[in-house]
N, C-alpha and C positions, 0 to 999 in steps of 0.2 A: 504493500498500499504506500502511495507516495505523500510525503506530508509537505506542508506550505512551506517548509525549509528547502526541501529538493528541489520544489518547482521553481523556486525563486532563484535555486544555485545553476539550475538549466537555463534559465532565461537569460541570465546573466552571462554565462558560458557564449550561449546563442550570439546575444549583443557581441559581446567581446570578439569572436568569431568575425561576425560582419565587420566590424570597424576595423579588425586586421587586416581583412580582405581588402577595404576602400583604401586602407592606408598604404597595402603594397601597390596596388595599381596606380595611386598619387605619386608614389615614390618612383617606381620604375617607369613610370611615364607610358605605358602599355596599354592604351586605348583599345577598344574593341575593336578587332581586325575585320575589316570585310573579306570573305575568303577569294582567293583567286579565279577566274574562270578558265575553261579551257575549253577554246575554239576547233571547228573540225575543218579544213580546208581537203577536198576531193583534188585529185590528180586526174586529169579526164583525157582521153582520146577525143572525144568529142563531147561539148557542152552547149549552153545556151546562146553563148559569145562565139561560137566555132569551133575548129578544130585545135587541139593540143591547148587546153586551158586549166588553169586553177578556177575551183569555184569554191567560195568567192575569191575575187581578183583582189578584192579591196578589203583591209580589214582596220577596224578602228577598236584598240584595244587599250586596256589599262594596263600602266607598268606592272609586273608581277604577275600577269595573264600569261597562260600557256594557250601554244598552238598545234593542233596534231594534223600532220601531213599525213593521208590516205592513197596510197596508189591505186585509186579504184581500178584502173588500168594498167595491165604491164609496162615496163620501161621507163617509169616517170622517178625522179627525185625529188628533191628540195635543197636549194644550194643559197646562200647569200652571193650578193653581185658585189663585185670589188668595187669601192666608190661607192657603194649606195646603203651604208650600214652608220650608224652614229659615229664619233668619232672614239676611239677608246674600245670598242666594242671588238670582239674577236667574230668571225662571221665561223658559219656551220655549212657541212655538206654532207647530205644523209645517203644511204645507198641505194642504188637502183632496185627497186621493189621492195621495199621496207618501208614499213608506216615508220615515222619518225615525229617525235613530241619534244618540243624545245621550249622554254620560258623567255620573258622578252621582259628585262628589268631596266634597261636605260630608255626614257624618252625619246623620241625621234621617229625617222622612216627608215624602213628597210626594204631594199629592193631583192626579190627572190625570185630565182629563175630556177627551170627543170634543165639539169646540163644536156641531155641528150635532144633536147626540143629549143634550145634557146633560140637558134636562129629562125624556129617556125612563132616565134612570138609568144612562147609559155613563159609568162612572167605575172609577179603580181608587185601589191605595194601595202605594205602593212604600218600603219601609224600606230605609233605607241603614246599615249597621254597627250599634253598639250604638247604641239611642236608645229614649227614652220619649216616647209620642204626647203632645203637647200638646193640654191639655185643652182650648183656644182653638180646635183644629179642629173639636171637638163644637157650636161656635157659630157656623161659617159658615153664611152663608146659602145653601143649596144647594136646586134646584128640585124640585117635586113625587117623583120614583121616585129620585131621586138619596138622598135620606135614608134610605130601609131599606137600600139597599146599601152606603153607607157605615156604617150602625151594624154590619151584619154585620162590614164589613171593620174597621173599628176594634175590635171583637171579637176578630177573627183578630189584629190586630196585638198586642193586649195579650197574649196566650198565653203 
């Protein structure tokens, strides 16, 4: 049987625990964090915009979000394009036919290509956080069909 003293002690311990938890959050500065999202990008032989495409071909994500590249059809990969990643960011290159997931921590724009189909215009653009498209991206030497696709993506990014 619980006595009044036991109930009072239990309530005091609960209040003390809650106060300690609040103090820990205040001292450490760890606010509640939103969980990162994972976005899926399909690598296709043919999609809504024609042959050899990423769908979607433009993503706006938050820092810390992840992107999973899925080779829906064979012979595709995902790789960053030299000169089209934020300064100080190391690029990536997935293996052909392998699903690949990576995180994007640094705000900025990331130009992505499918290495085997780059010349056929298989490119995409990822905007991470608040960022302005660097003018230098427009001067990166890209092959044939990638140029008009990037022009469309740059226009979309600047809206």
